[in-house]
PyMOL CGO cylinders between C-alpha atoms (Angstrom):
from pymol import cmd
from pymol.cgo import CYLINDER

trace = [
    CYLINDER, 49.32, -29.73, 19.76, 51.36, -30.70, 22.79, 0.3, 1, 1, 1, 1, 1, 1,
    CYLINDER, 51.36, -30.70, 22.79, 51.38, -34.43, 23.64, 0.3, 1, 1, 1, 1, 1, 1,
    CYLINDER, 51.38, -34.43, 23.64, 53.54, -36.74, 25.71, 0.3, 1, 1, 1, 1, 1, 1,
    CYLINDER, 53.54, -36.74, 25.71, 54.88, -40.26, 25.27, 0.3, 1, 1, 1, 1, 1, 1,
    CYLINDER, 54.88, -40.26, 25.27, 56.04, -41.86, 28.52, 0.3, 1, 1, 1, 1, 1, 1,
    CYLINDER, 56.04, -41.86, 28.52, 55.66, -38.36, 29.99, 0.3, 1, 1, 1, 1, 1, 1,
    CYLINDER, 55.66, -38.36, 29.99, 58.24, -36.94, 27.55, 0.3, 1, 1, 1, 1, 1, 1,
    CYLINDER, 58.24, -36.94, 27.55, 56.87, -33.85, 25.73, 0.3, 1, 1, 1, 1, 1, 1,
    CYLINDER, 56.87, -33.85, 25.73, 56.31, -33.96, 21.98, 0.3, 1, 1, 1, 1, 1, 1,
    CYLINDER, 56.31, -33.96, 21.98, 54.66, -31.66, 19.48, 0.3, 1, 1, 1, 1, 1, 1,
    CYLINDER, 54.66, -31.66, 19.48, 52.37, -32.40, 16.55, 0.3, 1, 1, 1, 1, 1, 1,
    CYLINDER, 52.37, -32.40, 16.55, 52.49, -30.39, 13.33, 0.3, 1, 1, 1, 1, 1, 1,
    CYLINDER, 52.49, -30.39, 13.33, 49.36, -28.39, 14.13, 0.3, 1, 1, 1, 1, 1, 1,
    CYLINDER, 49.36, -28.39, 14.13, 46.01, -28.15, 15.83, 0.3, 1, 1, 1, 1, 1, 1,
    CYLINDER, 46.01, -28.15, 15.83, 43.49, -30.91, 15.05, 0.3, 1, 1, 1, 1, 1, 1,
    CYLINDER, 43.49, -30.91, 15.05, 40.06, -29.95, 13.71, 0.3, 1, 1, 1, 1, 1, 1,
    CYLINDER, 40.06, -29.95, 13.71, 37.32, -29.30, 16.24, 0.3, 1, 1, 1, 1, 1, 1,
    CYLINDER, 37.32, -29.30, 16.24, 33.83, -30.79, 16.37, 0.3, 1, 1, 1, 1, 1, 1,
    CYLINDER, 33.83, -30.79, 16.37, 31.65, -29.27, 13.65, 0.3, 1, 1, 1, 1, 1, 1,
    CYLINDER, 31.65, -29.27, 13.65, 34.51, -28.65, 11.24, 0.3, 1, 1, 1, 1, 1, 1,
    CYLINDER, 34.51, -28.65, 11.24, 34.86, -30.41, 7.92, 0.3, 1, 1, 1, 1, 1, 1,
    CYLINDER, 34.86, -30.41, 7.92, 37.25, -33.38, 7.84, 0.3, 1, 1, 1, 1, 1, 1,
    CYLINDER, 37.25, -33.38, 7.84, 40.31, -32.11, 5.93, 0.3, 1, 1, 1, 1, 1, 1,
    CYLINDER, 40.31, -32.11, 5.93, 41.32, -33.66, 2.62, 0.3, 1, 1, 1, 1, 1, 1,
    CYLINDER, 41.32, -33.66, 2.62, 43.75, -36.56, 2.98, 0.3, 1, 1, 1, 1, 1, 1,
    CYLINDER, 43.75, -36.56, 2.98, 44.94, -39.71, 1.26, 0.3, 1, 1, 1, 1, 1, 1,
    CYLINDER, 44.94, -39.71, 1.26, 45.69, -43.05, 2.93, 0.3, 1, 1, 1, 1, 1, 1,
    CYLINDER, 45.69, -43.05, 2.93, 46.44, -46.46, 1.42, 0.3, 1, 1, 1, 1, 1, 1,
    CYLINDER, 46.44, -46.46, 1.42, 44.07, -49.41, 1.88, 0.3, 1, 1, 1, 1, 1, 1,
    CYLINDER, 44.07, -49.41, 1.88, 45.09, -53.06, 2.25, 0.3, 1, 1, 1, 1, 1, 1,
    CYLINDER, 45.09, -53.06, 2.25, 44.60, -53.67, -1.48, 0.3, 1, 1, 1, 1, 1, 1,
    CYLINDER, 44.60, -53.67, -1.48, 46.95, -50.80, -2.37, 0.3, 1, 1, 1, 1, 1, 1,
    CYLINDER, 46.95, -50.80, -2.37, 44.21, -48.40, -3.49, 0.3, 1, 1, 1, 1, 1, 1,
    CYLINDER, 44.21, -48.40, -3.49, 43.80, -44.95, -2.02, 0.3, 1, 1, 1, 1, 1, 1,
    CYLINDER, 43.80, -44.95, -2.02, 41.09, -43.79, 0.33, 0.3, 1, 1, 1, 1, 1, 1,
    CYLINDER, 41.09, -43.79, 0.33, 40.30, -40.09, 0.56, 0.3, 1, 1, 1, 1, 1, 1,
    CYLINDER, 40.30, -40.09, 0.56, 38.12, -38.07, 2.92, 0.3, 1, 1, 1, 1, 1, 1,
    CYLINDER, 38.12, -38.07, 2.92, 35.37, -37.84, 0.30, 0.3, 1, 1, 1, 1, 1, 1,
    CYLINDER, 35.37, -37.84, 0.30, 35.08, -41.66, 0.28, 0.3, 1, 1, 1, 1, 1, 1,
    CYLINDER, 35.08, -41.66, 0.28, 33.76, -41.58, 3.86, 0.3, 1, 1, 1, 1, 1, 1,
    CYLINDER, 33.76, -41.58, 3.86, 30.70, -39.48, 3.04, 0.3, 1, 1, 1, 1, 1, 1,
    CYLINDER, 30.70, -39.48, 3.04, 27.25, -40.99, 3.41, 0.3, 1, 1, 1, 1, 1, 1,
    CYLINDER, 27.25, -40.99, 3.41, 27.78, -42.90, 6.67, 0.3, 1, 1, 1, 1, 1, 1,
    CYLINDER, 27.78, -42.90, 6.67, 29.16, -42.35, 10.13, 0.3, 1, 1, 1, 1, 1, 1,
    CYLINDER, 29.16, -42.35, 10.13, 32.82, -43.35, 10.35, 0.3, 1, 1, 1, 1, 1, 1,
    CYLINDER, 32.82, -43.35, 10.35, 34.89, -44.11, 13.44, 0.3, 1, 1, 1, 1, 1, 1,
    CYLINDER, 34.89, -44.11, 13.44, 38.58, -43.44, 12.84, 0.3, 1, 1, 1, 1, 1, 1,
    CYLINDER, 38.58, -43.44, 12.84, 40.99, -44.75, 15.45, 0.3, 1, 1, 1, 1, 1, 1,
    CYLINDER, 40.99, -44.75, 15.45, 44.45, -43.26, 14.96, 0.3, 1, 1, 1, 1, 1, 1,
    CYLINDER, 44.45, -43.26, 14.96, 47.33, -45.28, 16.41, 0.3, 1, 1, 1, 1, 1, 1,
    CYLINDER, 47.33, -45.28, 16.41, 51.03, -44.38, 16.24, 0.3, 1, 1, 1, 1, 1, 1,
    CYLINDER, 51.03, -44.38, 16.24, 52.35, -47.91, 15.53, 0.3, 1, 1, 1, 1, 1, 1,
    CYLINDER, 52.35, -47.91, 15.53, 50.14, -51.00, 15.18, 0.3, 1, 1, 1, 1, 1, 1,
    CYLINDER, 50.14, -51.00, 15.18, 52.99, -53.19, 16.48, 0.3, 1, 1, 1, 1, 1, 1,
    CYLINDER, 52.99, -53.19, 16.48, 52.96, -51.67, 19.96, 0.3, 1, 1, 1, 1, 1, 1,
    CYLINDER, 52.96, -51.67, 19.96, 50.93, -52.84, 22.94, 0.3, 1, 1, 1, 1, 1, 1,
    CYLINDER, 50.93, -52.84, 22.94, 48.39, -50.01, 23.34, 0.3, 1, 1, 1, 1, 1, 1,
    CYLINDER, 48.39, -50.01, 23.34, 47.86, -49.64, 19.58, 0.3, 1, 1, 1, 1, 1, 1,
    CYLINDER, 47.86, -49.64, 19.58, 47.23, -53.35, 19.28, 0.3, 1, 1, 1, 1, 1, 1,
    CYLINDER, 47.23, -53.35, 19.28, 44.85, -53.37, 22.25, 0.3, 1, 1, 1, 1, 1, 1,
    CYLINDER, 44.85, -53.37, 22.25, 42.79, -50.44, 20.98, 0.3, 1, 1, 1, 1, 1, 1,
    CYLINDER, 42.79, -50.44, 20.98, 42.51, -51.82, 17.44, 0.3, 1, 1, 1, 1, 1, 1,
    CYLINDER, 42.51, -51.82, 17.44, 41.39, -55.21, 18.72, 0.3, 1, 1, 1, 1, 1, 1,
    CYLINDER, 41.39, -55.21, 18.72, 38.94, -53.57, 21.14, 0.3, 1, 1, 1, 1, 1, 1,
    CYLINDER, 38.94, -53.57, 21.14, 37.25, -51.54, 18.39, 0.3, 1, 1, 1, 1, 1, 1,
    CYLINDER, 37.25, -51.54, 18.39, 37.33, -54.59, 16.09, 0.3, 1, 1, 1, 1, 1, 1,
    CYLINDER, 37.33, -54.59, 16.09, 35.28, -56.53, 18.68, 0.3, 1, 1, 1, 1, 1, 1,
    CYLINDER, 35.28, -56.53, 18.68, 32.55, -53.87, 18.43, 0.3, 1, 1, 1, 1, 1, 1,
    CYLINDER, 32.55, -53.87, 18.43, 32.22, -53.61, 14.65, 0.3, 1, 1, 1, 1, 1, 1,
    CYLINDER, 32.22, -53.61, 14.65, 29.45, -56.20, 14.32, 0.3, 1, 1, 1, 1, 1, 1,
    CYLINDER, 29.45, -56.20, 14.32, 27.17, -54.24, 16.69, 0.3, 1, 1, 1, 1, 1, 1,
    CYLINDER, 27.17, -54.24, 16.69, 26.91, -51.43, 14.18, 0.3, 1, 1, 1, 1, 1, 1,
    CYLINDER, 26.91, -51.43, 14.18, 25.28, -51.34, 10.77, 0.3, 1, 1, 1, 1, 1, 1,
    CYLINDER, 25.28, -51.34, 10.77, 26.10, -48.83, 8.06, 0.3, 1, 1, 1, 1, 1, 1,
    CYLINDER, 26.10, -48.83, 8.06, 29.00, -47.42, 10.09, 0.3, 1, 1, 1, 1, 1, 1,
    CYLINDER, 29.00, -47.42, 10.09, 32.59, -47.52, 8.86, 0.3, 1, 1, 1, 1, 1, 1,
    CYLINDER, 32.59, -47.52, 8.86, 35.41, -48.46, 11.24, 0.3, 1, 1, 1, 1, 1, 1,
    CYLINDER, 35.41, -48.46, 11.24, 39.00, -47.50, 10.29, 0.3, 1, 1, 1, 1, 1, 1,
    CYLINDER, 39.00, -47.50, 10.29, 42.32, -47.68, 12.06, 0.3, 1, 1, 1, 1, 1, 1,
    CYLINDER, 42.32, -47.68, 12.06, 44.98, -45.32, 10.70, 0.3, 1, 1, 1, 1, 1, 1,
    CYLINDER, 44.98, -45.32, 10.70, 48.65, -45.96, 11.45, 0.3, 1, 1, 1, 1, 1, 1,
    CYLINDER, 48.65, -45.96, 11.45, 51.92, -44.93, 9.83, 0.3, 1, 1, 1, 1, 1, 1,
    CYLINDER, 51.92, -44.93, 9.83, 52.89, -48.58, 9.38, 0.3, 1, 1, 1, 1, 1, 1,
    CYLINDER, 52.89, -48.58, 9.38, 53.18, -49.92, 5.85, 0.3, 1, 1, 1, 1, 1, 1,
    CYLINDER, 53.18, -49.92, 5.85, 50.30, -51.86, 4.29, 0.3, 1, 1, 1, 1, 1, 1,
    CYLINDER, 50.30, -51.86, 4.29, 52.46, -55.01, 4.50, 0.3, 1, 1, 1, 1, 1, 1,
    CYLINDER, 52.46, -55.01, 4.50, 53.13, -54.44, 8.22, 0.3, 1, 1, 1, 1, 1, 1,
    CYLINDER, 53.13, -54.44, 8.22, 49.41, -53.95, 8.82, 0.3, 1, 1, 1, 1, 1, 1,
    CYLINDER, 49.41, -53.95, 8.82, 48.50, -57.11, 6.88, 0.3, 1, 1, 1, 1, 1, 1,
    CYLINDER, 48.50, -57.11, 6.88, 51.02, -59.11, 8.89, 0.3, 1, 1, 1, 1, 1, 1,
    CYLINDER, 51.02, -59.11, 8.89, 49.61, -57.73, 12.16, 0.3, 1, 1, 1, 1, 1, 1,
    CYLINDER, 49.61, -57.73, 12.16, 46.00, -58.48, 11.12, 0.3, 1, 1, 1, 1, 1, 1,
    CYLINDER, 46.00, -58.48, 11.12, 46.92, -62.07, 10.25, 0.3, 1, 1, 1, 1, 1, 1,
    CYLINDER, 46.92, -62.07, 10.25, 48.83, -62.57, 13.51, 0.3, 1, 1, 1, 1, 1, 1,
    CYLINDER, 48.83, -62.57, 13.51, 46.06, -61.03, 15.64, 0.3, 1, 1, 1, 1, 1, 1,
    CYLINDER, 46.06, -61.03, 15.64, 43.11, -62.53, 13.73, 0.3, 1, 1, 1, 1, 1, 1,
    CYLINDER, 43.11, -62.53, 13.73, 41.61, -59.10, 12.99, 0.3, 1, 1, 1, 1, 1, 1,
    CYLINDER, 41.61, -59.10, 12.99, 39.36, -59.19, 9.94, 0.3, 1, 1, 1, 1, 1, 1,
    CYLINDER, 39.36, -59.19, 9.94, 36.56, -56.65, 10.38, 0.3, 1, 1, 1, 1, 1, 1,
    CYLINDER, 36.56, -56.65, 10.38, 38.39, -53.45, 11.29, 0.3, 1, 1, 1, 1, 1, 1,
    CYLINDER, 38.39, -53.45, 11.29, 39.86, -51.81, 8.19, 0.3, 1, 1, 1, 1, 1, 1,
    CYLINDER, 39.86, -51.81, 8.19, 43.47, -50.74, 8.66, 0.3, 1, 1, 1, 1, 1, 1,
    CYLINDER, 43.47, -50.74, 8.66, 44.77, -48.00, 6.37, 0.3, 1, 1, 1, 1, 1, 1,
    CYLINDER, 44.77, -48.00, 6.37, 48.33, -46.76, 6.03, 0.3, 1, 1, 1, 1, 1, 1,
    CYLINDER, 48.33, -46.76, 6.03, 49.42, -43.17, 6.53, 0.3, 1, 1, 1, 1, 1, 1,
    CYLINDER, 49.42, -43.17, 6.53, 53.01, -44.03, 5.69, 0.3, 1, 1, 1, 1, 1, 1,
    CYLINDER, 53.01, -44.03, 5.69, 53.27, -40.81, 3.64, 0.3, 1, 1, 1, 1, 1, 1,
    CYLINDER, 53.27, -40.81, 3.64, 51.84, -38.72, 6.53, 0.3, 1, 1, 1, 1, 1, 1,
    CYLINDER, 51.84, -38.72, 6.53, 49.03, -37.14, 4.45, 0.3, 1, 1, 1, 1, 1, 1,
    CYLINDER, 49.03, -37.14, 4.45, 46.35, -37.91, 7.05, 0.3, 1, 1, 1, 1, 1, 1,
    CYLINDER, 46.35, -37.91, 7.05, 48.44, -36.93, 10.07, 0.3, 1, 1, 1, 1, 1, 1,
    CYLINDER, 48.44, -36.93, 10.07, 49.67, -33.80, 8.36, 0.3, 1, 1, 1, 1, 1, 1,
    CYLINDER, 49.67, -33.80, 8.36, 46.18, -32.69, 7.32, 0.3, 1, 1, 1, 1, 1, 1,
    CYLINDER, 46.18, -32.69, 7.32, 44.73, -33.45, 10.75, 0.3, 1, 1, 1, 1, 1, 1,
    CYLINDER, 44.73, -33.45, 10.75, 47.48, -31.72, 12.76, 0.3, 1, 1, 1, 1, 1, 1,
    CYLINDER, 47.48, -31.72, 12.76, 48.42, -35.09, 14.30, 0.3, 1, 1, 1, 1, 1, 1,
    CYLINDER, 48.42, -35.09, 14.30, 51.81, -35.74, 12.69, 0.3, 1, 1, 1, 1, 1, 1,
    CYLINDER, 51.81, -35.74, 12.69, 54.76, -36.04, 15.09, 0.3, 1, 1, 1, 1, 1, 1,
    CYLINDER, 54.76, -36.04, 15.09, 57.89, -35.35, 13.04, 0.3, 1, 1, 1, 1, 1, 1,
    CYLINDER, 57.89, -35.35, 13.04, 60.30, -36.42, 15.79, 0.3, 1, 1, 1, 1, 1, 1,
    CYLINDER, 60.30, -36.42, 15.79, 59.23, -40.06, 15.48, 0.3, 1, 1, 1, 1, 1, 1,
    CYLINDER, 59.23, -40.06, 15.48, 57.33, -40.14, 12.18, 0.3, 1, 1, 1, 1, 1, 1,
    CYLINDER, 57.33, -40.14, 12.18, 54.00, -41.22, 13.70, 0.3, 1, 1, 1, 1, 1, 1,
    CYLINDER, 54.00, -41.22, 13.70, 50.51, -39.76, 14.14, 0.3, 1, 1, 1, 1, 1, 1,
    CYLINDER, 50.51, -39.76, 14.14, 49.16, -38.91, 17.59, 0.3, 1, 1, 1, 1, 1, 1,
    CYLINDER, 49.16, -38.91, 17.59, 46.71, -41.38, 19.13, 0.3, 1, 1, 1, 1, 1, 1,
    CYLINDER, 46.71, -41.38, 19.13, 43.15, -40.11, 18.79, 0.3, 1, 1, 1, 1, 1, 1,
    CYLINDER, 43.15, -40.11, 18.79, 39.60, -41.23, 18.02, 0.3, 1, 1, 1, 1, 1, 1,
    CYLINDER, 39.60, -41.23, 18.02, 37.33, -39.45, 15.56, 0.3, 1, 1, 1, 1, 1, 1,
    CYLINDER, 37.33, -39.45, 15.56, 33.75, -39.92, 14.48, 0.3, 1, 1, 1, 1, 1, 1,
    CYLINDER, 33.75, -39.92, 14.48, 32.88, -38.31, 11.18, 0.3, 1, 1, 1, 1, 1, 1,
    CYLINDER, 32.88, -38.31, 11.18, 29.23, -37.69, 10.31, 0.3, 1, 1, 1, 1, 1, 1,
    CYLINDER, 29.23, -37.69, 10.31, 27.69, -38.62, 6.93, 0.3, 1, 1, 1, 1, 1, 1,
    CYLINDER, 27.69, -38.62, 6.93, 28.31, -35.07, 5.63, 0.3, 1, 1, 1, 1, 1, 1,
    CYLINDER, 28.31, -35.07, 5.63, 32.04, -35.32, 6.36, 0.3, 1, 1, 1, 1, 1, 1,
    CYLINDER, 32.04, -35.32, 6.36, 32.13, -33.19, 9.49, 0.3, 1, 1, 1, 1, 1, 1,
    CYLINDER, 32.13, -33.19, 9.49, 33.86, -34.02, 12.76, 0.3, 1, 1, 1, 1, 1, 1,
    CYLINDER, 33.86, -34.02, 12.76, 31.09, -35.14, 15.12, 0.3, 1, 1, 1, 1, 1, 1,
    CYLINDER, 31.09, -35.14, 15.12, 33.26, -36.52, 17.96, 0.3, 1, 1, 1, 1, 1, 1,
    CYLINDER, 33.26, -36.52, 17.96, 36.93, -36.38, 18.84, 0.3, 1, 1, 1, 1, 1, 1,
    CYLINDER, 36.93, -36.38, 18.84, 39.13, -37.66, 21.58, 0.3, 1, 1, 1, 1, 1, 1,
    CYLINDER, 39.13, -37.66, 21.58, 42.71, -36.44, 21.62, 0.3, 1, 1, 1, 1, 1, 1,
    CYLINDER, 42.71, -36.44, 21.62, 44.82, -38.68, 23.83, 0.3, 1, 1, 1, 1, 1, 1,
    CYLINDER, 44.82, -38.68, 23.83, 47.54, -36.40, 25.10, 0.3, 1, 1, 1, 1, 1, 1,
    CYLINDER, 47.54, -36.40, 25.10, 49.60, -39.17, 26.79, 0.3, 1, 1, 1, 1, 1, 1,
    CYLINDER, 49.60, -39.17, 26.79, 50.26, -41.57, 23.94, 0.3, 1, 1, 1, 1, 1, 1,
    CYLINDER, 50.26, -41.57, 23.94, 50.67, -44.61, 26.21, 0.3, 1, 1, 1, 1, 1, 1,
    CYLINDER, 50.67, -44.61, 26.21, 47.04, -44.30, 27.38, 0.3, 1, 1, 1, 1, 1, 1,
    CYLINDER, 47.04, -44.30, 27.38, 44.10, -46.08, 25.78, 0.3, 1, 1, 1, 1, 1, 1,
    CYLINDER, 44.10, -46.08, 25.78, 41.15, -44.14, 24.39, 0.3, 1, 1, 1, 1, 1, 1,
    CYLINDER, 41.15, -44.14, 24.39, 37.73, -43.95, 26.04, 0.3, 1, 1, 1, 1, 1, 1,
    CYLINDER, 37.73, -43.95, 26.04, 36.13, -46.77, 24.05, 0.3, 1, 1, 1, 1, 1, 1,
    CYLINDER, 36.13, -46.77, 24.05, 32.81, -46.55, 25.86, 0.3, 1, 1, 1, 1, 1, 1,
    CYLINDER, 32.81, -46.55, 25.86, 32.23, -42.88, 25.02, 0.3, 1, 1, 1, 1, 1, 1,
    CYLINDER, 32.23, -42.88, 25.02, 33.01, -43.33, 21.33, 0.3, 1, 1, 1, 1, 1, 1,
    CYLINDER, 33.01, -43.33, 21.33, 30.85, -46.42, 21.02, 0.3, 1, 1, 1, 1, 1, 1,
    CYLINDER, 30.85, -46.42, 21.02, 28.01, -44.78, 22.97, 0.3, 1, 1, 1, 1, 1, 1,
    CYLINDER, 28.01, -44.78, 22.97, 28.11, -41.89, 20.50, 0.3, 1, 1, 1, 1, 1, 1,
    CYLINDER, 28.11, -41.89, 20.50, 27.80, -44.35, 17.62, 0.3, 1, 1, 1, 1, 1, 1,
    CYLINDER, 27.80, -44.35, 17.62, 24.96, -46.22, 19.34, 0.3, 1, 1, 1, 1, 1, 1,
    CYLINDER, 24.96, -46.22, 19.34, 23.05, -42.98, 19.80, 0.3, 1, 1, 1, 1, 1, 1,
    CYLINDER, 23.05, -42.98, 19.80, 23.46, -42.08, 16.12, 0.3, 1, 1, 1, 1, 1, 1,
    CYLINDER, 23.46, -42.08, 16.12, 23.17, -45.52, 14.54, 0.3, 1, 1, 1, 1, 1, 1,
    CYLINDER, 23.17, -45.52, 14.54, 19.41, -45.24, 13.97, 0.3, 1, 1, 1, 1, 1, 1,
    CYLINDER, 19.41, -45.24, 13.97, 19.82, -41.81, 12.41, 0.3, 1, 1, 1, 1, 1, 1,
    CYLINDER, 19.82, -41.81, 12.41, 22.13, -43.09, 9.71, 0.3, 1, 1, 1, 1, 1, 1,
]
cmd.load_cgo(trace, "trace")
């Protein structure tokens, strides 16, 4: 997939899955050092916010923005995936007072590689927002082609609001 960062062209390792397709298998590392796999997300709607680097302005803003919305939703998982280490993510969470949004590390690029989001030239994953349904299928996606732009928070959260009662 073609993306840009500060209007400079970049390429991901593939094409991301489309709505209706099964979430590909992946492994990421949780704050406690354990692994999380795609199968673990089954049974509930899950919002996945993918950020290239949690220590940058837009990534920080989007993670905090979704974190502010977590309490409005019941039985819905909220994850932020970044290629930062677990230690870097823990430091950021402590500094930014983020406790509800679960950050997971894709330091090994399993998630980005499986999703077609990995950018080899800088070792990050492309900014995007995903909502996965309880059966593990992609129900919503937003691919942010200019990586310095924020996602459309309202659309993603409206999708969750519309489906919250169905979960």
